[in-house]
Backbone of each chain as ProteinMPNN parsed JSONL, in Angstrom:
{"seq_chain_A": "GDSVTQMEGPVTLSEEAFLTINCTYTATGYPSLFWYVQYPGEGLQLLLKATKADDKGSNKGFEATYRKETTSFHLEKGSVQVSDSAVYFCALSGSYGQNFVFGPGTRLSVLP", "coords_chain_A": {"N_chain_A": [[0.58, 1.302, 20.023], [0.863, 1.279, 16.658], [3.261, -0.794, 14.945], [6.42, -1.808, 13.398], [8.616, -4.546, 12.596], [11.733, -5.712, 11.662], [13.876, -8.091, 10.401], [17.257, -8.039, 11.724], [20.024, -6.545, 10.039], [23.436, -6.632, 8.834], [22.707, -8.159, 5.723], [24.209, -10.381, 3.848], [24.665, -11.768, 0.822], [25.696, -13.95, -2.064], [25.89, -13.352, -5.344], [22.848, -14.147, -7.206], [21.655, -15.576, -5.201], [19.138, -16.697, -3.235], [16.665, -14.563, -1.582], [15.541, -13.727, 1.487], [13.556, -11.164, 3.725], [12.611, -10.63, 6.622], [9.575, -9.593, 7.907], [7.354, -8.389, 10.327], [4.426, -7.197, 11.849], [2.186, -4.874, 14.092], [-0.668, -3.84, 14.402], [-3.874, -2.171, 14.696], [-6.911, -2.927, 13.259], [-6.967, -2.842, 9.739], [-4.245, -2.634, 8.041], [-2.427, -1.176, 5.305], [0.153, -2.52, 3.425], [3.822, -2.264, 3.095], [6.703, -2.269, 0.822], [9.788, -0.542, 0.892], [12.863, 0.684, -0.851], [15.887, 1.835, -0.506], [18.536, 3.061, -2.306], [22.201, 3.547, -2.274], [22.952, 7.04, -1.259], [20.381, 7.893, -2.205], [16.823, 8.707, -1.875], [13.937, 7.16, -0.59], [12.344, 4.537, -2.337], [9.267, 3.19, -3.337], [8.768, -0.084, -3.546], [7.126, -2.296, -3.409], [3.602, -3.109, -2.741], [0.68, -3.927, -0.791], [-2.659, -4.352, 0.051], [-4.747, -5.69, 1.256], [-5.46, -8.376, 3.209], [-3.828, -11.606, 2.292], [-3.236, -10.436, -0.466], [-0.623, -10.252, -2.706], [2.131, -8.522, -3.381], [4.342, -7.406, -6.0], [7.263, -6.733, -7.742], [9.876, -6.175, -9.932], [11.008, -8.538, -9.559], [10.911, -9.006, -6.962], [9.041, -10.174, -4.205], [6.105, -10.115, -1.896], [3.907, -11.233, 0.268], [0.777, -10.607, 1.921], [0.261, -11.531, 5.084], [-2.317, -12.123, 7.206], [-2.798, -13.643, 9.25], [-0.423, -14.443, 10.669], [0.537, -11.865, 10.817], [2.36, -10.694, 8.886], [4.722, -9.627, 6.447], [6.797, -10.759, 4.614], [9.913, -10.091, 2.554], [10.872, -11.433, -0.602], [13.004, -12.642, -2.97], [14.108, -14.429, -5.8], [16.453, -14.682, -7.027], [19.147, -12.957, -6.419], [20.766, -9.804, -7.622], [23.841, -7.68, -7.855], [23.144, -5.35, -8.109], [20.967, -5.07, -6.439], [21.695, -4.453, -3.874], [21.37, -2.606, -1.151], [19.396, -0.66, 1.18], [16.438, -1.872, 2.801], [13.147, -1.205, 3.552], [10.389, -2.121, 5.534], [6.959, -1.307, 5.86], [3.982, 0.308, 7.218], [0.701, 1.365, 6.624], [-1.795, 2.957, 8.711], [-5.074, 2.085, 9.467], [-6.752, 4.209, 9.172], [-5.45, 5.85, 7.732], [-3.842, 7.659, 8.893], [-1.266, 6.996, 10.021], [1.804, 6.269, 9.285], [4.057, 4.094, 9.583], [7.638, 3.14, 9.654], [9.853, 0.499, 9.471], [12.832, -0.656, 10.97], [14.727, -0.886, 8.826], [16.657, -2.953, 6.691], [19.864, -3.746, 5.798], [21.18, -4.795, 2.591], [23.74, -6.737, 1.211], [25.197, -7.677, -1.758], [27.199, -9.776, -3.131], [29.451, -10.228, -5.967]], "CA_chain_A": [[0.555, 2.04, 18.987], [1.543, 0.478, 15.315], [4.781, -0.746, 14.928], [6.899, -2.798, 12.126], [9.793, -5.144, 13.146], [12.396, -6.192, 10.433], [15.12, -8.832, 10.914], [18.309, -7.082, 11.855], [20.96, -6.687, 9.042], [23.186, -6.473, 7.343], [22.493, -9.363, 5.187], [25.425, -10.499, 2.821], [24.673, -12.639, -0.077], [26.315, -13.963, -3.18], [24.74, -13.228, -6.612], [21.968, -15.348, -7.597], [21.357, -16.452, -4.089], [17.549, -16.518, -2.699], [16.649, -13.653, -0.462], [14.23, -13.484, 2.28], [13.928, -10.404, 4.597], [11.431, -11.029, 7.339], [8.85, -8.145, 8.372], [6.226, -8.497, 11.031], [3.764, -5.907, 12.331], [1.579, -4.791, 14.999], [-1.586, -2.842, 14.082], [-5.267, -2.261, 14.861], [-7.764, -2.96, 12.034], [-6.493, -3.519, 8.51], [-3.286, -1.629, 7.467], [-1.86, -1.495, 4.157], [1.89, -2.884, 4.016], [4.658, -1.52, 1.978], [8.31, -2.425, 0.979], [10.448, 0.613, 0.147], [14.231, 0.461, -1.106], [16.827, 2.954, -0.689], [19.766, 2.964, -2.783], [22.978, 4.451, -1.665], [22.814, 8.514, -1.823], [19.065, 8.311, -2.573], [15.505, 8.735, -1.152], [13.296, 5.837, -0.551], [11.375, 4.27, -3.593], [8.343, 2.085, -3.228], [9.119, -1.365, -4.258], [5.623, -3.023, -3.686], [2.801, -2.894, -1.791], [-0.47, -4.949, -0.495], [-3.616, -3.425, 0.782], [-5.587, -6.39, 2.133], [-4.96, -9.951, 3.344], [-3.543, -12.688, 1.247], [-2.584, -9.916, -1.557], [0.777, -10.346, -3.376], [2.76, -7.399, -4.129], [5.406, -7.764, -6.891], [8.187, -5.685, -8.481], [11.347, -6.197, -10.154], [11.455, -9.937, -9.136], [10.629, -8.941, -5.593], [7.565, -10.564, -3.846], [5.735, -10.213, -0.545], [2.347, -11.625, 0.791], [0.312, -10.061, 3.247], [-0.344, -12.74, 6.042], [-2.895, -11.408, 8.33], [-2.961, -14.676, 10.409], [1.066, -14.294, 11.055], [0.708, -10.366, 10.72], [3.739, -10.834, 8.488], [4.974, -9.348, 5.008], [8.099, -10.906, 4.191], [10.103, -9.807, 1.218], [11.526, -12.438, -1.183], [13.735, -12.618, -4.341], [14.671, -15.841, -6.171], [17.979, -14.528, -7.541], [19.573, -11.355, -6.397], [21.912, -9.28, -8.181], [24.567, -6.839, -7.15], [22.351, -4.0, -8.194], [20.04, -5.068, -5.328], [22.516, -4.063, -2.92], [20.307, -1.167, -0.779], [18.621, -0.878, 2.244], [15.175, -2.313, 2.65], [12.278, -0.791, 4.732], [9.065, -2.473, 5.575], [6.304, -0.027, 6.498], [2.576, 0.177, 7.277], [-0.126, 2.685, 6.808], [-2.771, 2.375, 9.419], [-6.397, 1.819, 8.821], [-7.362, 5.473, 8.681], [-4.255, 6.625, 6.996], [-3.194, 8.756, 9.73], [-0.319, 6.606, 10.964], [2.686, 5.741, 8.675], [5.194, 3.636, 10.157], [8.5, 2.264, 8.984], [10.533, -0.67, 10.358], [14.282, 0.172, 11.186], [15.389, -0.928, 7.822], [17.815, -3.867, 6.493], [20.75, -3.537, 4.685], [21.413, -6.095, 1.928], [24.977, -6.423, 0.306], [24.914, -8.557, -2.83], [28.586, -9.85, -3.742], [29.619, -10.857, -7.307]], "C_chain_A": [[1.042, 0.895, 17.796], [2.831, 0.455, 15.421], [5.063, -2.057, 13.761], [8.366, -3.308, 12.609], [10.278, -5.941, 12.076], [13.695, -7.224, 11.118], [16.524, -7.702, 10.848], [19.389, -7.606, 10.434], [22.513, -6.681, 9.511], [23.215, -8.051, 6.928], [23.368, -9.37, 4.075], [25.008, -11.684, 2.125], [25.323, -12.822, -1.306], [25.177, -13.776, -4.309], [24.047, -14.272, -6.89], [21.418, -16.334, -6.49], [19.768, -16.037, -3.941], [17.628, -15.623, -1.57], [15.407, -13.751, 0.063], [14.584, -12.371, 3.333], [12.677, -10.432, 5.194], [10.908, -9.522, 7.794], [7.438, -8.754, 9.371], [5.836, -7.168, 11.624], [2.643, -6.007, 13.426], [0.524, -3.68, 14.694], [-2.967, -3.183, 14.403], [-5.944, -2.382, 13.597], [-6.963, -3.403, 10.824], [-5.567, -2.6, 7.942], [-3.044, -2.168, 6.199], [-0.16, -1.741, 4.32], [2.528, -2.559, 2.517], [6.292, -2.266, 2.234], [8.859, -1.181, 0.175], [12.044, 0.247, 0.249], [14.721, 1.874, -1.197], [18.313, 2.676, -1.099], [20.833, 3.973, -2.179], [22.911, 6.032, -2.092], [21.497, 8.776, -2.267], [18.106, 8.527, -1.609], [14.998, 7.329, -1.363], [12.354, 5.832, -1.87], [10.403, 3.288, -3.261], [8.667, 0.88, -4.206], [7.859, -2.07, -4.515], [4.695, -2.684, -2.505], [1.574, -3.919, -1.73], [-1.512, -4.353, 0.21], [-4.675, -4.381, 1.478], [-4.779, -7.942, 2.123], [-4.831, -10.84, 2.449], [-3.371, -11.936, -0.195], [-1.335, -10.278, -1.589], [0.99, -9.208, -4.058], [3.821, -7.925, -4.938], [5.912, -6.457, -7.618], [9.451, -6.169, -8.719], [11.854, -7.615, -9.714], [11.139, -9.999, -7.433], [9.195, -9.375, -5.382], [7.246, -10.553, -2.397], [4.27, -10.453, -0.526], [1.895, -11.093, 1.936], [-0.311, -11.147, 3.841], [-0.831, -12.061, 7.1], [-2.699, -12.457, 9.727], [-1.68, -14.687, 11.079], [1.466, -12.765, 11.072], [2.173, -10.436, 10.237], [3.74, -10.297, 7.015], [6.417, -9.599, 4.575], [8.526, -10.752, 2.788], [11.051, -10.947, 0.628], [12.061, -12.113, -2.627], [14.381, -13.884, -4.653], [16.114, -15.68, -6.322], [18.473, -12.989, -7.497], [20.626, -11.015, -7.161], [22.587, -8.075, -7.454], [23.773, -5.583, -7.053], [21.352, -3.984, -7.168], [20.591, -4.501, -4.2], [21.763, -2.407, -2.447], [19.906, -1.488, 0.401], [17.186, -0.921, 2.042], [14.156, -1.744, 3.691], [10.957, -1.546, 4.52], [8.309, -1.33, 6.286], [4.775, -0.35, 6.201], [1.72, 1.379, 7.145], [-1.406, 2.343, 7.455], [-4.039, 2.531, 8.818], [-6.951, 2.963, 8.524], [-6.448, 6.409, 7.838], [-3.673, 7.692, 7.449], [-1.737, 8.46, 10.479], [0.747, 5.662, 9.79], [3.863, 5.235, 9.178], [6.022, 2.797, 9.595], [9.415, 1.483, 10.047], [11.922, -0.116, 10.409], [15.294, -0.143, 9.798], [16.442, -2.171, 7.612], [18.596, -3.792, 5.447], [21.233, -4.777, 3.929], [22.847, -5.72, 1.099], [24.829, -7.677, -0.676], [26.517, -8.683, -3.507], [28.836, -10.421, -4.992], [30.157, -12.359, -7.189]], "O_chain_A": [[1.522, -0.199, 18.095], [3.528, 1.369, 15.86], [4.284, -2.932, 13.383], [9.202, -2.481, 12.975], [9.547, -6.766, 11.526], [14.275, -7.011, 12.183], [16.672, -6.777, 10.05], [19.468, -8.745, 9.974], [22.691, -6.736, 10.727], [23.643, -8.962, 7.637], [23.333, -8.405, 3.311], [24.967, -12.709, 2.805], [25.624, -11.742, -1.814], [23.967, -13.98, -4.213], [24.586, -15.377, -6.838], [20.92, -17.446, -6.66], [19.305, -15.077, -4.558], [18.465, -15.779, -0.68], [14.365, -13.844, -0.586], [15.69, -12.434, 3.87], [11.667, -10.289, 4.505], [11.627, -8.541, 7.986], [6.641, -9.563, 8.895], [6.61, -6.24, 11.861], [2.178, -7.118, 13.681], [0.951, -2.528, 14.759], [-3.302, -4.367, 14.409], [-5.353, -1.772, 12.706], [-6.263, -4.405, 10.974], [-6.073, -1.683, 7.295], [-3.322, -3.328, 5.894], [0.569, -1.228, 5.169], [2.064, -2.571, 1.377], [6.854, -2.64, 3.263], [8.471, -0.866, -0.95], [12.49, -0.366, 1.218], [14.181, 2.823, -1.767], [19.138, 2.157, -0.348], [20.486, 5.039, -1.671], [22.814, 6.262, -3.297], [21.323, 9.893, -2.755], [18.49, 8.55, -0.44], [15.5, 6.504, -2.126], [11.77, 6.808, -2.342], [10.951, 2.302, -2.769], [8.787, 0.966, -5.428], [7.523, -2.412, -5.649], [5.043, -2.073, -1.495], [1.496, -4.74, -2.644], [-1.11, -3.711, 1.18], [-5.464, -3.856, 2.264], [-3.919, -8.433, 1.393], [-5.779, -10.952, 1.672], [-3.35, -12.693, -1.166], [-0.822, -10.653, -0.535], [0.357, -8.828, -5.043], [4.272, -9.003, -4.551], [5.263, -5.471, -7.969], [10.136, -6.579, -7.782], [13.057, -7.797, -9.529], [11.169, -11.062, -6.811], [8.283, -9.064, -6.148], [8.113, -10.984, -1.637], [3.514, -9.862, -1.298], [2.598, -11.108, 2.946], [-1.272, -11.712, 3.319], [-0.101, -11.458, 7.887], [-2.511, -12.108, 10.893], [-1.792, -14.983, 12.269], [2.629, -12.447, 11.32], [3.104, -10.269, 11.025], [2.728, -10.533, 6.356], [7.136, -8.668, 4.211], [7.803, -11.134, 1.868], [11.959, -11.37, 1.343], [11.461, -11.308, -3.339], [15.152, -14.399, -3.844], [16.912, -16.458, -5.8], [18.242, -12.094, -8.311], [21.461, -11.883, -7.415], [21.988, -7.506, -6.542], [23.755, -4.876, -6.046], [20.817, -2.897, -6.948], [19.765, -3.979, -3.452], [21.659, -1.402, -3.149], [20.041, -2.661, 0.748], [16.654, -0.154, 1.238], [14.519, -1.913, 4.855], [10.464, -1.591, 3.393], [8.826, -0.565, 7.1], [4.363, -1.039, 5.267], [2.147, 2.429, 7.625], [-2.138, 1.522, 6.902], [-4.135, 3.074, 7.717], [-7.728, 2.929, 7.57], [-6.752, 7.515, 7.39], [-3.099, 8.546, 6.773], [-1.151, 9.234, 11.236], [0.459, 4.501, 9.503], [4.802, 6.03, 9.215], [5.586, 1.786, 9.045], [9.62, 1.827, 11.211], [12.114, 0.955, 9.833], [16.444, 0.293, 9.735], [17.154, -2.332, 8.604], [18.176, -3.77, 4.29], [21.663, -5.737, 4.569], [23.028, -4.667, 0.489], [24.288, -8.683, -0.218], [26.965, -7.824, -4.267], [28.187, -11.464, -5.062], [30.352, -13.027, -8.205]]}, "seq_chain_B": "DTAVSQTPKYLVTQMGNDKSIKCEQNLGHDTMYWYKQDSKKFLKIMFSYNNKELIINETVPNRFSPKSPDKAHLNLHINSLELGDSAVYFCASSRRGTYNEQFFGPGTRLTVL", "coords_chain_B": {"N_chain_B": [[10.083, 14.597, -15.2], [10.549, 15.768, -11.911], [8.958, 14.483, -8.911], [9.08, 14.751, -6.137], [10.672, 17.225, -4.609], [13.604, 18.712, -3.359], [15.559, 21.234, -1.787], [18.431, 22.509, -0.165], [20.615, 19.843, -1.444], [22.888, 19.179, -0.19], [23.958, 20.615, 3.198], [25.871, 22.373, 5.139], [26.964, 23.578, 8.078], [27.24, 25.959, 10.886], [27.27, 25.341, 14.446], [24.578, 26.779, 16.204], [23.742, 28.231, 14.116], [20.918, 29.47, 11.898], [18.718, 27.713, 9.814], [17.147, 26.637, 6.615], [15.347, 24.181, 5.077], [14.075, 23.434, 1.818], [10.892, 22.177, 0.612], [9.316, 20.682, -2.267], [6.25, 19.54, -4.12], [4.905, 17.906, -6.947], [2.94, 16.471, -7.349], [0.326, 16.747, -6.534], [-0.542, 16.002, -4.267], [-2.14, 15.846, -0.978], [-1.099, 15.888, 1.469], [1.836, 16.147, 3.361], [5.265, 15.384, 4.433], [7.935, 15.5, 6.876], [10.944, 13.629, 7.366], [13.507, 12.305, 9.624], [16.6, 10.769, 9.052], [18.849, 8.823, 10.701], [22.327, 8.145, 10.967], [22.263, 5.271, 11.189], [20.639, 4.615, 9.452], [17.918, 4.755, 10.497], [14.658, 5.507, 10.233], [12.674, 8.374, 11.455], [9.586, 9.876, 11.766], [8.798, 13.431, 11.493], [7.176, 15.749, 11.089], [3.959, 16.141, 9.823], [1.791, 17.46, 7.251], [-1.65, 18.067, 6.464], [-3.33, 19.533, 3.96], [-2.243, 21.844, 4.505], [-2.476, 22.011, 7.232], [-1.361, 21.199, 10.294], [-0.999, 17.817, 11.29], [0.327, 15.848, 12.316], [2.802, 16.023, 15.186], [5.421, 14.719, 16.088], [7.699, 14.209, 18.915], [9.539, 16.399, 18.666], [12.172, 18.727, 18.87], [11.51, 22.23, 19.777], [12.848, 23.922, 18.182], [12.484, 23.242, 15.75], [10.654, 24.056, 12.902], [8.132, 23.442, 10.973], [6.941, 25.048, 7.776], [4.276, 25.665, 5.822], [3.488, 27.099, 2.885], [1.558, 26.41, 0.759], [-0.275, 23.717, -0.516], [1.553, 22.49, -2.058], [4.027, 22.657, -1.18], [6.424, 22.257, 1.763], [8.253, 23.433, 3.973], [11.13, 23.381, 6.067], [12.328, 24.7, 8.848], [15.068, 25.256, 11.03], [16.163, 26.323, 13.757], [18.956, 27.515, 15.934], [21.041, 25.439, 15.483], [22.296, 22.244, 16.452], [24.896, 19.907, 17.226], [23.684, 17.276, 17.025], [21.805, 17.521, 15.423], [22.675, 16.854, 13.1], [22.133, 14.788, 10.067], [20.262, 13.001, 7.729], [17.727, 14.596, 6.074], [14.342, 13.961, 4.943], [11.877, 14.798, 2.617], [8.449, 13.981, 2.024], [5.528, 13.093, 0.3], [1.868, 12.157, 0.092], [-1.251, 11.119, -1.1], [-3.86, 11.298, 1.049], [-5.169, 8.438, 2.945], [-5.487, 4.941, 3.654], [-4.464, 3.333, 1.607], [-2.542, 4.562, 0.467], [0.656, 5.089, -0.981], [3.886, 6.815, 0.502], [5.625, 9.12, -1.316], [8.917, 9.923, -1.874], [11.288, 12.621, -1.555], [14.892, 13.217, -2.501], [16.48, 13.857, -0.377], [18.206, 15.841, 2.03], [21.341, 16.24, 3.096], [22.247, 17.171, 6.279], [25.065, 18.773, 7.697], [26.466, 19.742, 10.811], [28.812, 21.708, 12.088]], "CA_chain_B": [[9.709, 15.738, -14.002], [10.7, 15.471, -10.582], [7.864, 14.476, -8.314], [9.34, 15.46, -4.754], [12.071, 17.772, -4.7], [14.295, 19.112, -1.973], [16.848, 21.943, -1.833], [19.703, 22.055, -1.007], [21.047, 18.361, -1.337], [23.839, 19.134, 1.284], [24.158, 21.616, 3.948], [27.101, 22.4, 6.093], [27.029, 25.016, 8.814], [28.055, 25.977, 12.262], [26.49, 25.147, 15.48], [24.044, 27.827, 16.651], [23.287, 28.889, 12.906], [19.526, 28.92, 11.64], [18.973, 27.048, 8.291], [15.743, 26.141, 6.29], [15.28, 23.242, 3.757], [12.733, 23.595, 1.114], [10.3, 20.674, -0.474], [8.159, 20.973, -3.173], [5.799, 18.294, -4.802], [4.329, 18.319, -8.156], [1.862, 15.257, -7.66], [-1.169, 17.035, -6.427], [-0.851, 15.262, -3.105], [-2.554, 16.744, 0.219], [-0.292, 15.392, 2.743], [3.366, 16.136, 3.031], [5.766, 14.843, 5.691], [9.314, 15.541, 7.107], [11.6, 12.705, 8.135], [14.945, 12.549, 9.942], [17.213, 9.616, 9.016], [20.291, 9.037, 11.26], [23.403, 7.419, 10.665], [22.098, 3.965, 11.082], [19.313, 4.548, 8.51], [16.654, 4.692, 11.154], [13.564, 6.854, 9.679], [11.837, 8.941, 12.26], [8.723, 11.184, 11.393], [8.805, 14.69, 12.248], [5.936, 16.499, 11.082], [3.037, 15.85, 8.699], [0.885, 18.467, 7.242], [-2.408, 17.832, 5.504], [-4.073, 20.639, 3.521], [-1.832, 22.897, 5.246], [-2.592, 22.022, 8.797], [-0.335, 20.12, 10.882], [-1.646, 16.662, 11.934], [1.185, 15.023, 13.395], [3.975, 16.678, 15.367], [6.152, 13.901, 17.139], [8.374, 15.057, 20.09], [10.984, 17.003, 18.089], [12.532, 20.225, 19.761], [10.643, 23.344, 19.115], [13.814, 24.487, 17.38], [12.086, 22.763, 14.223], [9.413, 24.498, 12.509], [7.55, 23.408, 9.414], [6.083, 25.836, 7.365], [3.507, 25.223, 4.43], [2.653, 28.196, 2.327], [0.544, 25.935, 0.134], [-0.259, 22.401, -0.185], [2.446, 21.715, -2.751], [5.252, 22.983, -0.4], [6.605, 22.203, 3.062], [9.71, 23.876, 4.295], [11.598, 22.982, 7.507], [13.234, 25.838, 9.332], [15.846, 24.962, 12.117], [16.909, 27.278, 14.71], [20.088, 27.351, 16.669], [21.386, 24.2, 15.175], [23.296, 21.427, 17.31], [25.748, 18.868, 16.46], [22.974, 16.067, 16.85], [20.943, 17.682, 14.21], [23.419, 16.113, 11.777], [21.4, 13.759, 9.552], [19.547, 13.289, 6.331], [16.0, 14.76, 6.139], [13.57, 13.601, 3.75], [10.369, 15.188, 2.503], [7.81, 12.886, 1.539], [4.169, 13.488, 0.095], [1.123, 11.364, -0.348], [-2.797, 11.178, -0.854], [-4.545, 10.78, 2.324], [-5.712, 7.251, 2.985], [-4.607, 3.775, 4.025], [-3.784, 2.493, 0.461], [-1.678, 5.382, -0.532], [1.901, 5.258, -0.533], [4.497, 7.887, 0.242], [6.702, 9.52, -2.342], [10.141, 10.596, -1.017], [12.401, 13.581, -2.193], [16.075, 12.837, -2.694], [17.052, 13.909, 1.05], [18.921, 16.809, 2.291], [22.293, 15.872, 4.208], [22.688, 18.299, 7.034], [25.997, 18.509, 8.678], [26.472, 20.789, 11.939], [30.122, 21.486, 12.626]], "C_chain_B": [[9.962, 15.088, -12.673], [9.467, 15.508, -9.811], [8.084, 15.202, -6.883], [10.82, 16.036, -4.731], [12.309, 18.571, -3.67], [15.58, 20.088, -2.269], [17.247, 22.55, -0.462], [19.762, 20.483, -0.689], [22.001, 18.289, -0.225], [23.765, 20.619, 1.705], [24.968, 21.488, 4.915], [26.982, 23.688, 6.755], [27.464, 24.762, 10.249], [27.014, 25.741, 13.214], [25.893, 26.816, 15.914], [23.395, 28.739, 15.426], [21.624, 28.561, 12.696], [19.695, 28.647, 10.192], [17.335, 26.621, 7.943], [16.168, 25.2, 5.02], [13.799, 23.309, 3.073], [12.101, 22.177, 0.543], [9.082, 21.417, -1.179], [7.652, 19.49, -3.838], [4.823, 18.821, -5.725], [3.13, 17.089, -8.458], [0.434, 15.495, -7.207], [-1.692, 16.376, -5.265], [-1.457, 16.405, -1.873], [-2.017, 16.495, 1.431], [1.145, 15.269, 2.459], [3.988, 15.862, 4.373], [7.253, 15.256, 5.648], [9.908, 14.29, 8.028], [12.88, 13.076, 8.439], [15.349, 11.248, 9.834], [18.606, 9.598, 9.676], [21.207, 8.268, 10.51], [23.322, 5.685, 10.359], [21.014, 3.566, 10.204], [17.954, 4.501, 9.163], [15.824, 5.971, 10.809], [12.695, 7.324, 10.96], [10.736, 10.005, 11.739], [8.837, 11.971, 12.246], [7.648, 15.537, 12.325], [5.201, 15.879, 9.973], [1.887, 17.082, 8.736], [-0.246, 17.899, 6.187], [-3.447, 19.309, 5.278], [-3.695, 21.85, 4.242], [-1.971, 23.119, 6.746], [-1.765, 20.737, 9.309], [-1.208, 19.243, 11.616], [-0.748, 15.667, 12.545], [2.498, 15.82, 13.685], [4.556, 15.741, 16.498], [7.183, 14.945, 18.074], [9.55, 15.378, 19.333], [10.973, 18.458, 19.045], [11.822, 21.205, 18.904], [11.633, 24.359, 18.361], [13.662, 24.464, 15.778], [10.866, 23.188, 14.114], [9.284, 24.065, 11.084], [6.566, 24.624, 9.018], [5.303, 25.619, 5.969], [2.677, 26.371, 3.86], [1.535, 27.882, 1.438], [0.708, 24.307, 0.141], [0.85, 21.724, -1.136], [3.843, 22.069, -2.022], [5.113, 22.933, 1.249], [7.827, 22.254, 3.328], [9.707, 23.457, 5.794], [12.647, 23.932, 7.711], [13.733, 25.245, 10.812], [16.647, 26.097, 12.784], [18.031, 26.941, 15.684], [20.499, 25.854, 16.679], [22.501, 23.515, 16.11], [23.841, 20.47, 16.688], [24.709, 17.589, 16.334], [21.781, 16.158, 15.978], [21.45, 17.0, 12.975], [22.476, 14.973, 11.533], [20.942, 13.991, 8.338], [18.061, 13.39, 6.605], [15.526, 14.72, 4.821], [12.242, 14.272, 3.915], [9.735, 14.19, 1.835], [6.348, 13.413, 1.217], [3.221, 12.197, -0.151], [-0.398, 11.916, -0.441], [-3.281, 10.744, 0.522], [-5.306, 9.551, 2.096], [-5.06, 6.201, 3.158], [-3.904, 3.192, 2.945], [-2.866, 3.354, 0.019], [-0.106, 5.474, 0.101], [2.554, 6.506, -0.568], [5.448, 8.068, -0.743], [7.651, 10.409, -1.846], [10.948, 11.726, -2.059], [13.776, 12.82, -1.975], [16.914, 12.95, -1.357], [17.973, 15.12, 1.13], [19.927, 16.458, 3.457], [22.669, 17.1, 4.916], [24.02, 18.109, 7.99], [26.338, 19.812, 9.41], [27.854, 20.722, 12.313], [30.336, 22.293, 14.03]], "O_chain_B": [[9.581, 13.945, -12.425], [8.798, 16.532, -9.952], [7.349, 16.125, -6.53], [11.866, 15.394, -4.82], [11.395, 19.128, -3.063], [16.52, 19.676, -2.949], [16.392, 23.043, 0.273], [19.066, 19.959, 0.181], [21.916, 17.395, 0.617], [23.586, 21.583, 0.96], [24.867, 20.494, 5.633], [26.909, 24.75, 6.137], [27.912, 23.714, 10.712], [25.853, 25.924, 12.85], [26.609, 27.817, 15.933], [22.699, 29.732, 15.635], [21.102, 27.58, 13.225], [20.549, 29.162, 9.47], [16.49, 26.35, 8.797], [17.064, 25.422, 4.206], [12.705, 23.252, 3.634], [12.791, 21.254, 0.11], [8.281, 22.291, -0.846], [8.398, 18.531, -4.038], [4.095, 19.796, -5.546], [2.584, 16.873, -9.539], [-0.486, 14.701, -7.405], [-2.89, 16.146, -5.096], [-1.218, 17.612, -1.917], [-2.553, 16.942, 2.444], [1.641, 14.539, 1.601], [3.331, 16.076, 5.392], [7.818, 15.366, 4.56], [9.475, 14.005, 9.145], [13.465, 13.954, 7.805], [14.65, 10.413, 10.409], [19.482, 10.329, 9.214], [20.864, 7.757, 9.444], [24.028, 5.02, 9.601], [20.529, 2.435, 10.171], [16.948, 4.245, 8.501], [16.159, 7.137, 11.017], [11.981, 6.448, 11.448], [11.193, 11.048, 11.272], [8.96, 11.734, 13.447], [7.182, 15.986, 13.372], [5.797, 15.119, 9.209], [1.293, 17.542, 9.711], [0.136, 17.332, 5.164], [-4.084, 19.927, 6.131], [-4.489, 22.732, 4.571], [-1.665, 24.143, 7.357], [-1.622, 19.626, 8.8], [-2.036, 19.661, 12.425], [-1.168, 14.738, 13.235], [3.213, 16.24, 12.776], [4.248, 15.922, 17.676], [7.344, 16.154, 17.911], [10.527, 14.631, 19.373], [10.071, 19.014, 19.672], [11.579, 21.106, 17.701], [11.247, 25.467, 17.987], [14.219, 25.117, 14.895], [9.99, 22.899, 14.929], [10.115, 24.266, 10.198], [5.656, 25.066, 9.719], [6.02, 25.378, 4.998], [1.517, 26.623, 4.184], [0.642, 28.704, 1.233], [1.64, 23.727, 0.697], [1.059, 20.516, -1.025], [4.823, 21.555, -2.562], [4.162, 23.349, 1.912], [8.583, 21.328, 3.036], [8.743, 23.252, 6.531], [13.647, 24.042, 7.002], [12.918, 24.83, 11.636], [17.643, 26.639, 12.304], [17.87, 25.871, 16.269], [20.346, 25.134, 17.666], [23.486, 24.154, 16.479], [23.376, 20.096, 15.611], [24.994, 16.826, 15.411], [20.956, 15.267, 15.775], [20.755, 16.657, 12.019], [22.038, 14.274, 12.447], [21.142, 15.081, 7.803], [17.348, 12.565, 7.176], [16.034, 15.228, 3.821], [11.603, 14.348, 4.964], [10.385, 13.493, 1.056], [5.967, 14.278, 2.005], [3.778, 11.19, -0.587], [-0.722, 12.991, 0.064], [-2.906, 9.651, 0.946], [-6.075, 9.517, 1.136], [-3.874, 6.3, 2.845], [-2.851, 2.589, 3.156], [-2.237, 2.94, -0.954], [0.24, 5.803, 1.236], [2.161, 7.359, -1.364], [6.14, 7.092, -1.035], [7.346, 11.525, -1.426], [11.106, 11.506, -3.26], [13.754, 11.81, -1.271], [17.916, 12.252, -1.205], [18.553, 15.36, 0.071], [19.521, 16.376, 4.616], [23.303, 17.992, 4.353], [23.978, 17.341, 8.951], [26.49, 20.858, 8.779], [28.2, 19.687, 12.883], [31.408, 22.214, 14.63]]}, "name": "protein", "num_of_chains": 2, "seq": "GDSVTQMEGPVTLSEEAFLTINCTYTATGYPSLFWYVQYPGEGLQLLLKATKADDKGSNKGFEATYRKETTSFHLEKGSVQVSDSAVYFCALSGSYGQNFVFGPGTRLSVLPDTAVSQTPKYLVTQMGNDKSIKCEQNLGHDTMYWYKQDSKKFLKIMFSYNNKELIINETVPNRFSPKSPDKAHLNLHINSLELGDSAVYFCASSRRGTYNEQFFGPGTRLTVL"}
């Protein structure tokens, strides 16, 4: 079945450091790919998405590119802030929209 | 306006009790979901309803029963609560289709004593 793998956390960075959180997936067909963010005590919020190969999703300084050849959707940000501290989830929606799969989440802590 | 709302936000109860969590969405979506998030933040889908019909029922105990009175509501009823049911439960909704993201509620933290 479809699956999503993320790098294990926690990830701890200093403010203004470069962030990469790796995400790879296994799916049949052409899934859509998503990054969600969960701030402490809150529900998940969509951060960005990409619906076809080579699409780049971006929001709030975060970017991720849908790479079909490497089945990856790595999340990047050039300069993190303390307010980016949260848990980040990579997810996919299967070809027929019937199977939404989340990765295990990566906790990010940004220190001032 | 709140897109996906859940009540209550916190629920503390004794083992063996029966409880319900309510979810409502005002986005006009036709698919709603329940997820369980454990202490390590791992998300597990429990149920999915599309137009009031169950389309996913992962291997959850039959003590958990979803009820959807209409496509804007998906409630979760839990019988005979156990310690292991303690978790955060999230409701979500989406339009059906590959491209459509899910919108999440704020979560209900259930603690079983």
